[in-house]
VEXDREN-2710 file (C-alpha; in Angstrom, 1 decimal):
% VEXDREN-2710
k/r/px/py/pz
1/MET/0.1/0.0/-0.1
2/SER/1.1/3.6/-0.7
3/ASN/2.1/5.6/2.2
4/LYS/1.6/8.6/0.5
5/THR/-0.2/11.4/2.5
6/ILE/-3.2/12.5/0.3
7/LYS/-3.0/16.6/0.4
8/VAL/-6.4/18.4/0.8
9/LEU/-7.3/22.1/0.1
10/LEU/-10.4/23.0/1.9
11/ILE/-12.5/25.8/0.2
12/GLU/-15.3/26.9/2.2
13/ASP/-16.4/30.6/3.1
14/ASP/-17.8/30.1/6.3
15/PRO/-14.9/29.9/9.0
16/MET/-16.8/27.8/11.5
17/VAL/-18.0/25.2/8.8
18/ARG/-14.2/25.3/7.5
19/GLU/-12.8/24.5/11.1
20/VAL/-15.3/21.7/11.5
21/ASN/-14.5/20.0/8.2
22/LYS/-10.8/20.4/8.8
23/SER/-11.1/18.6/12.1
24/PHE/-13.2/15.9/10.4
25/ILE/-10.7/15.4/7.5
26/GLU/-7.6/15.5/9.6
27/SER/-9.1/12.8/12.1
28/ILE/-9.1/10.4/9.0
29/ASP/-5.8/8.6/8.4
30/GLY/-3.7/9.6/5.6
31/PHE/-5.0/13.0/4.9
32/GLU/-3.5/16.3/5.4
33/ILE/-4.8/20.0/4.9
34/VAL/-2.2/21.8/3.2
35/GLY/-4.5/25.0/2.3
36/GLN/-7.5/26.6/3.3
37/ALA/-9.4/29.3/1.3
38/GLY/-12.6/31.4/1.9
39/ASP/-13.5/31.8/-1.7
40/GLY/-12.7/30.3/-5.3
41/GLU/-10.4/33.0/-6.2
42/GLU/-8.0/32.3/-3.2
43/GLY/-8.4/28.4/-3.7
44/LEU/-7.3/28.8/-7.1
45/ARG/-4.3/30.9/-6.0
46/ILE/-3.3/28.2/-3.4
47/ALA/-3.9/25.3/-5.9
48/SER/-1.4/27.0/-8.5
49/ASN/1.6/27.2/-6.0
50/LYS/0.8/24.0/-3.8
51/ASP/0.8/20.3/-4.3
52/ILE/-2.7/19.2/-4.1
53/ASP/-4.5/15.9/-4.4
54/VAL/-8.2/16.6/-3.8
55/VAL/-10.1/19.7/-3.2
56/ILE/-13.3/19.9/-0.6
57/LEU/-15.1/22.4/-2.3
58/ASP/-18.2/24.5/-1.4
59/ILE/-20.6/26.2/-4.0
60/PHE/-22.1/29.4/-2.4
61/MET/-19.2/31.6/-1.9
62/PRO/-18.3/35.1/-2.7
63/LYS/-16.1/36.6/-5.5
64/LEU/-16.0/33.1/-7.3
65/ASP/-18.5/30.3/-6.5
66/GLY/-17.8/26.4/-6.6
67/ILE/-19.2/26.1/-10.0
68/HIS/-17.1/28.4/-11.7
69/THR/-14.2/27.5/-9.3
70/LEU/-14.5/23.8/-10.6
71/GLN/-14.7/24.9/-14.2
72/GLU/-11.6/26.8/-13.9
73/PHE/-9.9/23.8/-12.2
74/ARG/-10.7/21.9/-15.4
75/LYS/-9.6/24.7/-17.5
76/GLN/-6.1/24.6/-16.0
77/ARG/-6.0/20.8/-16.4
78/TRP/-4.6/20.3/-13.1
79/ASP/-4.4/16.6/-11.9
80/ILE/-6.7/17.4/-9.0
81/ASP/-9.7/15.6/-7.7
82/VAL/-12.6/17.4/-6.3
83/ILE/-15.4/16.6/-3.7
84/VAL/-18.2/19.0/-3.5
85/VAL/-19.7/19.7/0.1
86/SER/-22.5/22.0/-0.2
87/ALA/-26.2/22.9/0.9
88/ALA/-27.1/23.0/-2.8
89/LYS/-29.4/20.2/-3.5
90/ASP/-31.1/21.1/-6.9
91/ASN/-30.8/19.1/-10.0
92/GLU/-29.4/21.5/-12.2
93/THR/-26.3/22.4/-9.7
94/ILE/-25.6/18.7/-8.7
95/ASN/-25.6/17.8/-12.5
96/SER/-23.2/20.7/-13.4
97/MET/-20.6/19.9/-10.7
98/LEU/-20.7/16.0/-11.6
99/GLN/-20.4/16.9/-15.4
100/ASN/-17.4/18.9/-14.6
101/GLY/-15.8/16.0/-12.8
102/ALA/-16.6/16.2/-9.1
103/ILE/-16.0/12.6/-7.8
104/ASP/-18.4/13.0/-4.7
105/TYR/-21.3/15.3/-3.8
106/ILE/-22.2/15.7/-0.1
107/ILE/-25.3/17.7/0.7
108/LYS/-24.9/19.8/4.0
109/PRO/-25.8/19.2/6.7
110/PHE/-23.9/15.7/6.7
111/LYS/-22.9/13.1/9.3
112/PHE/-19.2/12.5/9.9
113/GLU/-19.5/9.1/8.6
114/ARG/-20.6/10.2/5.1
115/MET/-17.4/12.3/5.0
116/LYS/-15.1/9.3/6.1
117/LYS/-16.8/7.2/4.0
118/SER/-16.1/9.4/1.0
119/LEU/-12.5/9.9/1.7
120/GLU/-11.7/6.5/2.6
121/ASN/-13.2/5.4/-0.9
122/TYR/-10.9/8.1/-2.4
123/ARG/-7.9/6.8/-0.6
124/PHE/-8.5/3.2/-1.7
125/TYR/-9.1/4.5/-5.3
126/LYS/-6.2/6.9/-5.4
127/ASN/-3.6/4.4/-3.9
128/SER/-4.9/1.7/-6.4
129/LEU/-4.4/4.1/-9.5
130/ASN/-0.9/4.8/-8.3
131/LYS/0.2/1.2/-7.4
132/SER/0.6/0.0/-10.9
133/LYS/1.2/1.1/-14.5
134/THR/-1.0/-1.7/-15.8
135/PHE/-4.1/-3.2/-14.6
136/SER/-5.9/-6.6/-15.3
137/GLN/-9.5/-6.3/-16.0
138/GLU/-10.5/-7.6/-12.9
139/GLU/-8.2/-5.2/-10.9
140/LEU/-9.6/-2.2/-12.9
141/ASP/-13.2/-3.2/-12.3
142/ALA/-12.6/-3.7/-8.5
143/MET/-11.1/-0.1/-8.6
144/MET/-13.9/1.3/-10.6
145/ASN/-16.4/0.0/-8.4
146/VAL/-15.0/1.8/-5.7
147/ARG/-14.7/4.9/-7.8
148/GLN/-18.5/4.7/-8.6
149/GLU/-19.1/4.4/-4.8
150/THR/-17.2/7.7/-4.3
151/GLY/-19.4/9.5/-6.6
152/SER/-22.6/8.2/-5.2
153/SER/-24.0/7.4/-1.8
154/GLY/-23.0/3.7/-2.4
155/THR/-21.2/1.7/0.5
156/LEU/-19.6/-1.5/1.1
157/PRO/-22.0/-4.4/2.3
158/LYS/-22.6/-3.8/5.9
159/GLY/-20.0/-4.5/8.4
160/LEU/-17.1/-3.9/5.8
161/ASN/-15.1/-0.8/5.8
162/MET/-12.8/0.4/2.8
163/PHE/-9.6/0.6/5.0
164/THR/-9.6/-2.8/6.1
165/LEU/-10.7/-4.0/2.4
166/GLN/-7.5/-2.2/1.0
167/GLN/-5.2/-3.7/3.8
168/ILE/-6.4/-7.2/2.7
169/THR/-6.1/-6.4/-1.0
170/THR/-2.7/-5.0/-0.5
171/PHE/-1.6/-8.0/1.5
172/MET/-2.7/-10.5/-1.2
173/LYS/-1.3/-8.6/-3.9
174/GLY/2.3/-9.3/-2.3
175/GLU/1.8/-13.0/-2.0
176/SER/2.5/-15.4/-4.6
177/VAL/0.9/-18.5/-3.0
178/SER/-2.7/-18.8/-2.1
179/LYS/-3.7/-17.9/1.6
180/SER/-6.4/-19.2/3.9
181/ALA/-8.6/-16.8/6.0
182/GLU/-6.8/-17.6/9.1
183/GLU/-3.3/-16.5/7.5
184/VAL/-5.0/-13.5/6.1
185/ALA/-6.5/-12.6/9.6
186/THR/-3.3/-12.9/11.2
187/ALA/-1.2/-10.7/8.9
188/VAL/-3.8/-7.8/8.8
189/GLY/-4.7/-8.2/12.7
190/ILE/-8.4/-9.0/12.5
191/ALA/-10.6/-12.1/13.3
192/ARG/-10.7/-15.0/11.2
193/VAL/-14.5/-14.8/10.6
194/THR/-13.9/-11.1/9.6
195/ALA/-11.2/-11.9/7.1
196/ARG/-13.5/-14.6/5.8
197/ARG/-16.3/-12.1/5.0
198/TYR/-13.7/-9.7/3.1
199/LEU/-12.1/-12.5/1.3
200/ASP/-15.7/-13.6/0.1
201/TYR/-16.3/-10.1/-1.0
202/LEU/-13.2/-9.8/-3.0
203/GLU/-13.9/-13.3/-4.6
204/LYS/-17.3/-12.2/-5.8
205/THR/-16.2/-8.9/-7.3
206/GLY/-13.3/-10.7/-9.0
207/VAL/-10.2/-9.4/-7.3
208/ILE/-9.3/-12.9/-6.0
209/ARG/-10.1/-16.3/-6.7
210/LEU/-11.1/-19.3/-4.6
211/ASP/-8.3/-22.0/-4.6
212/VAL/-9.7/-25.2/-2.8
213/GLN/-7.0/-27.5/-1.6
214/TYR/-7.8/-31.2/-0.5
215/GLY/-5.4/-32.7/2.2
216/SER/-5.1/-36.5/3.1
217/VAL/-7.7/-36.3/5.8
218/GLY/-10.2/-33.9/7.0
219/ARG/-12.3/-31.1/5.0
220/PRO/-10.9/-29.3/2.2
221/VAL/-9.3/-25.8/2.9
222/ASN/-10.5/-22.7/1.3
223/ARG/-7.6/-20.6/0.2
224/TYR/-7.3/-17.6/-1.8
225/VAL/-5.2/-16.0/-4.5
226/MET/-5.2/-12.8/-6.6
227/ASN/-6.4/-13.2/-10.1
END
């Protein structure tokens, strides 16, 4: 797994909301606020001078609103992703932001878990994208499934979280031989039954495949290996 910290630019005109969002983001492992702005113009200036991975962008702001700010980001062709956090919930605004490349849209007021899920999905997507120069179809499908979840309210099956899923996927990628649920659980630091649930999910989505091994005695052992 890539240990690269994801650098965040927060563009929000309300100082109190900006501080709350900042505390939310910095409480999630792997993210760092490297810039804050109270309007789109200031945000663009910061983005032009700093290494930014993702922008958390409001819409209703003075000087330059979020719609025109996002359009300007795209004109500049910066390699920066954008997550919108706004009270705007009309069809026209949401459609405009998504068409201009926003990878997620969170409607205010929101719960911390919604922001956390969005950022964890983004981290998984970003790390997967940076991990390899080439992908198998199965790996790309798994990554795009997470990418699509990030751009919607979709989530993993109940009880699963993206961080643990990423840990298991990364471990499996580094192993040349098939592994049992118990071996995966020991490596990642979770219960065997929990590891089995994640492995079953990865097997269903085509990321890994089941490798049933039969011994001389006893029941067959389910082992897993990357596709």
